[in-house]
N, C-alpha and C positions, 0 to 999 in steps of 0.2 A: 606687555605681557611679562607676567614678572616670571622670574627665574630664580628657582630655590635650591639650595644645595644639596648635597647626599644626605646630610647628616638630619636636614628638615625633612627629605624622604622617608626615611626609615623611621623617625619619630611620629610619624603620620601612618605606617605602616600596618598599624595595630586596626586601622580601619578598613585595611582592603581584604577583603574577604575572598579565599580561594576555595574552589570547589574541588579537592584533588581528589576526594574516593570516588566520585562520579566520574572521573574522566572528562571534566569540562576545564575551559580556561577559567583564568581568574577572573571577575568582573570588579570594577571600582564601586565602591557605594556613594552613590548621588548626593548621600548626606556630607560629602567631605571635598567641599570645592579646593582646598588648601591642596590637597594628595593629586587632585584631578590635573590642577592647574601645573603643577611641579612635573607632573611627571609628562605633562604636555612640551613643556618648555625645555625638561632634560632630552627629550627626543624628537624638539622641532617639531611636534604634531598639533596642529590646529585645533584648540579648546574645545571648537563650536560640534567637530567633525567628529569628536572623540568617541569612540565606541568600545566595548568591552572585549572587542576581536583583535582589535589594533595596541593592546596593551601587550609589549616586549615578555615574554615568557621568561627569559634570564632574570629579568628585574624582580618578578615574583618569587623565584629560586632566591636569589639572595638575599630577600628580605626574610624568607622562612628559613634559612640556614642560620642566619644570624640569630633570628628570634630563639631559635632552638637551641643554639649553644650556648646563649645567656641563660637558657631555664632548665637544662640537667640538673636533675634531682641529685642528692647523696647517692640514692640508694642505686640509680644508674651507674653513677661513676663507678662504686664497689662492683656491681657486676662487670662491671666491663675489665677492670683490674682480676677480677677472678678468670674471667675469660682469657686475659691474655696469659695469667699463672699456667692456666690448664693447658694452654695453646703450648708454651715454652716446654713444660714436663710431658707433654706428647711428641714433642718435637725429640726431646732428649728419649723419651722410649723408642722413638722410632732409629735415632741414630744409632743407639744402642743394639737394636735387632740388626740395623744393617750393617754394620761392625761383626757381630756374631754371624749373620749368613755370609760375608764376605769371608771369613776365618774357616765355616764349614766348606764353601764353595773353596777356598784355598788349600784345605785337606783332601776333599774331594778330587782335584784336580793333581795332586801328589799321588792320592793311592792309584789314579786311573793313568798316570805318569808309570808309577812301578807296575802296577799290573801289566802294562802294554809293554814292559821290558823281560816278564817273563816268559823265558823259552819256550813253556808249554803252558798251555791253556787248558785247564779240566775242568769237567762238572765236580759237584760234589759227591755224586756218588762213584766217580772215579779216584777219590783221596783214599787214601791207607785208611786201614780201620782204627789205627792208633788216634790220628789225628781229627777221625769223626766221633771218635769215643771222649776224645778231647773236648770237643765242642759240645757234644750231649749232654758233658759234665754241670754246664752251665746252665742247664735248663732245671726247671721248677719239678719237680716229681709229678705235678700233674700233668704236666705236657710230655713228659716220657711216657705215662701210663696210660691216656686218654688220647696223645696226638701222633708222637713220636712211634709207637709203636704199631700202629695201625697205617702207616704210610706204604710199605712194602714188606714183605718177607727180608730184605738184607736189614732195615732198618728195625725188625722187630727181634731179630737176632742180635743186633748191636744195643737194644735199649734192655734188652737180659743177660747182658756182658758182666763177667765178673769182674772185671778191671773199672768197668762204669760205675757199677754200688759199690765199690770199696771207696769211690771218690765223693758219695752223694752223704747228704748229711739229713738224716730223719728228726733231728731235735723239734719237739714243740709242736708235733702234728696231731691232730684228733686220734685217737686210739680207733677208730673203726677205715681211717686212711692207712694206719699200720697195718692193719688185719688185711687191708686189702693189699698194700705193698708185699705183704709177705706170704701171699699167695701168689702174687705176679713173678717177681722174684724171687726164688728160691737160694739164688747167690748172694741177697744182702747177708752184709756183715756186722751192722751198726744199727742199733735201735736205741732212742731214747722215749719212754712213755714219761708225759707229763704226770704231777704228785695228782688233777685234779680230773684225770681221767681214768686210772686205774681203782680210785678209793670204792668208788661206787659196784665195783664189780669182784664180787668176793663169793661168789657162787660156783662152787665145783661144777655143781650141773650144768651150767652155762652154756650152749653147744654153740653160740657164734663167739666164745673164746676159744674154741680149740685150736684156732689156727696159731694163739700164744704159746699153749700149752705143749702141742703137739705139730709144731713147724717143723717142715723140710730144711729150715735156712741153719746153715751152719754160721750161728753166730759169735763173733769175737768179741765184740763190745757190748754191754747192755747194762743201761740206766733206768733202775725203777723207783717209782718215789714212796714205796712204803714195803715192809715187813709183814705180806699177807700171806694165806696161803697159796692164793694165785703165783705171787710172786716167787714161792719157793716150786711151786711146780714148772713154773718157766726156766728156773734155775736148773733145776735136775734136770728139762728136757735140754738141755745146752752142754750138759755135763762134761763131755768131752772139745769142747770148741773154745767156751767162754778164756778170756786173757784178761779182760779187763772188765771189772763190776764197779756199778757204783750203787748204794742204797740208802735213798734218802728218807728219814723217820719222822714226819711230822704229827704224828698220832700217836698216841699211848696205847700200845697193843701188850694185855695183862696176861697172854697165854703161854706160860712158862715153858711148857711142853713144846711150842711152836718156836719159840725163840732158841733153844736146843737144838732143833730141827734145821734152822737155818745153819746154824753155826757148823753142823755137821757139812751140809751141803756146799759149804763156802770153803771147809778143811779139803773136799775131795777134789776142789777145784785147782788146775795147772795155772793159776792166775800169774800175771806179770804185775797188776796194779790193780789194789782195792781201796776206793774212798765209803765210808760208813759216816753219816753225818746223823745225826740224832737231835732234834731240838726240844723235844717233851719232854725227858729226864725224869717223867712220873715214874716209870718202871722200866730200868735202865735193859738195852740188849746186852751192855756190855756183863751184866750179872748172871754170866751163863756156868754152868758146871762142864761146858764140854769143852776140850781140849785136843790141839792138832796133836797125832801119832808122830813119830821120826818119820821121813820123807815127805811129810805134808808141806804145802806153801815153801819149798825150796826155791821155785823160780822167783817169787816174789820180788819185785825191786822197787815198785812205789807204794807206800802205805798213806793213807790219809785218815786218821779219825778226829770224830768231835762228839764230844758229850757233853750235859751240862753236870755229870757227877763224876765221882772218882770211878773209872772205869774197871778197877778191881783185878782180880789175876787172869783175866784173859788176855788182857794186854801183855804180861810177861811173858804168857804162851806164847802170842804171836811174835812177838821180837826174838826170842829164842828159836824161834823156828826157820824163821827168814834171815838171820842175822848173816849168814854168808853170802846173800844175793841180793839184800836192801840196800838201796842206794838215794831214796829220797824218802824222807818220815816227816809226818806233822801230828804229833802228839796232843792229845786233849788238855784244854790249861789247867785240870787238876790232877794233872798226871804225878805220882807220887815218884822222888827222887831217887828212888829206889829203880824205876822201870828207864829213867832218864839216864842213869850209869850203866843203863844195859846196851845203850846204840855204844859205847865204847868198844863192843866187840865186835861190831862192823866194818871191815875192813874195808868196803867198797862204798861206805856211806859218803854222799858228797852233799847234801841238803838236808839241816836239820832244824825243824820250827818245835820247838820244846818250850813247857814255861820256865819262869825266871825264876830258878833256883842254882842251890850250891852246887850242887851235882852235874851241871854245865863243865864246869872246869874238867869234867871226865873226857871231854869229847877231843880233847887235845891228843889224845892216842889215836884217833882218826885219822890217816894218813892222808886220804884223799880229800877231806873236808874243804868247801869251798863257802859255803852258805851257813849263815845261824841265824835264827829269827827268836828271839826271845820274849815270852808274853808274860806280862806280869798283870792282867785284868782281874785275875783272881786271886794276888798275893797280897797280904797285908802290906802296909806302906812301914810299919816298922820293921817285918822280915827284909823288905826291899836293903832299907838304909843297913841291916847288918850282912846283907849278901852282896852289894856292888863293889866291896873292896877285893871280893874274891873273884867276880867278875872282870875286874879289872885286870886283877894280876891273870887271867887266864887269856886278856887279849892282850898282854905284853908278852906272852909267851914266844919265844923265838920260832918254834914249828909252827904257828898261829899266823902269825904275822907275816911269816912266808906265802902261806897257803891261802887264807880268809880272802877273797875277794867282793862278799857281799854281807854287810852287815844290818839286821834291823832290830829296833826295839819298839817293839808294841805294848801300848798302855802304861807307859813309864811315870806314874804320877808325881813323884820323887827322884833328888839322886840325877837328873839328868846331868847338870854341868859335868859332875864328876866321870859321866860315862862319854860325855863328848871330850871330854880331855884323855879318856882311855885310847877312844876311837883314833884322834889323831895320831895315836904312834902306830896304827896296823897301815903303816904305809903303803901297801898293796891291793886298799879298796878302790873297787870301782864304785861301788851301788854303796851308802848308806841312806840309811829311812829309821827316823825318831818318832815316834807319836808318843808326845809327851805333856798332851792335854795343856799346852798355850803354857806352860811354867816361864815366868818373865824372865828369871835369871839367867838363863840358859843362853840370851841374847849374846854375850860376849864369848861364848863358847864355838857360835857358828865360825868366825872370823877364822880361830882356831884351826877347827878340822879343816877349812878351803883351804888354810896355807900351809898345813900340815900332810895332805895328803894329793902328791904330785899326780897320781893317774885317777885320780876319782871324774864319772863320768854324769853320776846324778845324785841329787842329794837331795834330800826333804826332809823336812822338820815342820812339827806342828807348833809353829811360833812365828807371828809376823815381825819381822826386823824392823825397826825403824829407819827413816831416809839415811840416817848417820851410818848405820852397818853397813845399807847397802853401796854407800860413797865409798866406804872404804876397804870395799871389795877390789882389790888392785889385779891389772892386767896380768901378773905374775903369779898368782893364785889359782891353782888348777887347772892348767893349762887347754888342759882335754875337757873340762866340764862342757857337756852338752846342755842339761835339763837340771833347772834349779827350783825346788816348789816348797814353797812358803803356805802352812796351811794352820789355821787359828782363828779366834773372835777377832773381828773388826768391826767397824761402825761406822756411821758417815762421814764424822769428823776427822778419822785417820785414815781412810781406804785412798783417797784422792791425791795426798799430798806424797803416795809410793810411786805414784807414775811417774812423775819427773825421774827419780833416782834409778828406775826401772830402765828408762829410754836412756841416760847417763851409761849405765852396766852395760846395755846392750851394744853400745856405740864403738868399743873396743873388743867385743866380743862376736864377732860376726856369725858363728855357730850355735852359740847360745840358747836356750828358748825358756823363757821365767814362767811358772805357774803362781797365782795368787788364789786365794780363798777368796770367791762370791761369795759373801756374806750376807744376809738376811738384810736387807734395807738399804743396801750400797751401790743400788742399780743406777740411781742420778749420777752417781761419782763418775762410774763406768761410760754411762751414755754420754757425759760432757769428755771423757778424756778419748775416748775413741775416735777415730777418725769417721765421716758417716760412711765411706768405703765399706770399711770394715764392719758396721751395722749392717748396710744396705745389703751388700754382696758375700758376707761371709770371709772374705778373701780382701787384699791390699792394691793399691795401685802401685805404681813401679815406684815412686817417688815416697811409698812410705815404707821404706824396706824393714823397718826396725815393728812394725806393729803387728804383724804377723809371727811375730817370737815372742808374743805376751799372751798367755791364755789365761783367762778367768777359769776358776774350777768351782765345783760343789764337793762337800764334803759330805759323805752320809747321807745322799739324797737321791732317793728314786724317781728320775724323770718321768717313768712311766704312771705314778700313780700320786704325784704331787703335781699339783697346775703349776705352782710359782717354779718350781724346778723345769720342769717342760718347756715354758715360756723361754726360761733364761738360757738353757743348754739348748735353744734351737735357733737364739738370736745371739747369744754369744761364748757359751761357755764349755769346754773340756770336763768331763766326769772325771773326777779322784774320789777313790773309797779307801781310805785308811785302815777297813776290818780286816784281819787275816792278812791272805797273801796277795790281796789286789790292791791294784796300784793303779796311777794314772795311765788312762788311757796311750797307747802309741802317738808321739805326736807325729800331726799330718803337715810336711812342709811345703809350703807355698813358694815357691820361688816367681 
C-alpha cells in the first residue's frame, strides 16, 4: 500500500468535498484514488473498506483551515484590523469610565464617611432658613416658581424671600417670564430686559404690560434696551427705588421731547451707577437741553457713557453734578478736552476711561487715581504724535508713578514704542494693556516693560513677538507675572514656531499663563503642537504640567454667531476681547 506525505494529502485536499452547511460528515470524491489511498495509509485504514463515515473529522478541519488562511482577501484583513482598532478604543473608553466610576465611588465613600461623623442627622426641612435659601439660590427661576413654591407652605414662603431674590439674576429672560416673576415675587430687586423683547411693546394701552409700569417690586437695578415711552414709565414707577440704571439704545428715536423727559426722570433718581450706551448716533440722546439742578445726582459713583457723536453740553452738566461722589468714569471717544479736564475736580475718582487727549495730564490732580485707560480710536494720527510727549510726561510725574496700578492704551496706531518706554518707568503698575494694532517696531519695547516693572502681574499687547524675544524674557523679569497675552496678526508659517519658545518660557515660571492669538488658518499648527490629551479632554495629564498654562485666544470674535469661532472655542480657546474695558476671561487653573 502506498503511503503519502501530509503535503501530498493537502495538495489533493481540493478534491475533498465537505458538506458543512447541512451538518453532514465529509465524503471523499470517488474520482480521486490518490487522496483515498493517502488517507487510508495515514490512518491505517484498508482502502477497500473505506467509507465516508470512516474519514476522521480532525483531518478535514485541518485541511479547511489551511485552505482558508491562504485565501483570505485584502478586504477581510482590513476589516479585521478595523475591528481590532475599535476593540482597543472600546477598551480604552471602558477603562476611562471605570476610572471615573472609581473616583465617584471614592468621593461618595468619603462623603458618607464625613456624613456618618456628623453629630446631628437632619432632614432638609430642619436646616436653618439661611442655608435653605442659599441652596434655593442655585436653582433656576422656573424651578423656584413652578416647583419649589408648590411643595409646602414653608417652601413657598422661602421661595418669596427677599434675601433669595436679591441673589437671583434675571438676565436675558423672556419678557413674559419677567412679568410673571414680577407678579410672583414683589421682592424682586434686579431686572434686565433683552433688546429684542421690549422693542415691539410701545403701546401705552397694552394692559398686559401694566405689571412692568405699575409693578409693586421695589427694583434697585434695571437694564432696558432702548429709550421708549414704556421705558420712561418703568423708570418713573421706580422713582424712589432705583440705584443702578443701564440704558442701551440701538435705534434712532427722533422724538426730542421724549428725550428731554427721559433725562428729567434720570436726574430725579438717586442713582449710584448710570450706564448709557448709544450705538445708532443719528439723533443723539446726549443732545438735550435738560440739565440737573443743584442737589441732583449727588450720590452717583459710577458713570459709563458711550456714543458715536460729540456728547454735547449735557456731559459737562453730569460731571459737575456728581464731581464730589464720582469714583469710576468712562467717557465717549469723542469727548472734548474741556470735559476731560473737569475730572480733575473729582477727589474720589479711582478709574478713568478717557480719550487720548492732552487734557489727560490734568488727572495728575486726582489723589486716589489708580486706573487710566486712554482711547485713541477717534483721534487722528497727527494729533497723537503731537500729544504723546505730554502723555509720557504725565506718566513720569511722581504722584502718578506712586499711585497708578493699571494702565491701558486702546487703539494706538502710532507712537507705541515711545509709550512703552514711558510705561516702563511707572514702577508700581500691576496690569498693563496696549492695543497697538500690531505695530512691529514695538517688539523691542516689550522686554523693556517686563524688565522695568517688578510688580507687574498681567501684560497684554497686540503684537506677536518672535521666538527670540520670548527666549530673552529672563527669569528675573517680573517675578510676580501671572498672565502674558500676545495678540496680533499671525499666519500658518509663524505661529507654530512660537510654541517651543513658550514652553521654554514656562519651564522656569510655574505660575505664568501665556495667551496667544488663535488667528484664522492656524488651527493646523495648534493641533500639531498640543498633546492629544488636551485636545480630547480640554485638560492635561499629570506629565503635561506646562500645557495647561498655554491658552489660545480669539480676538473680537463672537463664538455664538461665528461657526469657526464656536468650534475653536469649544476645542481649544479662551475668548479675548480688546474692545473697551473687556479683557481676557479669568484663567481656569487645572492642577
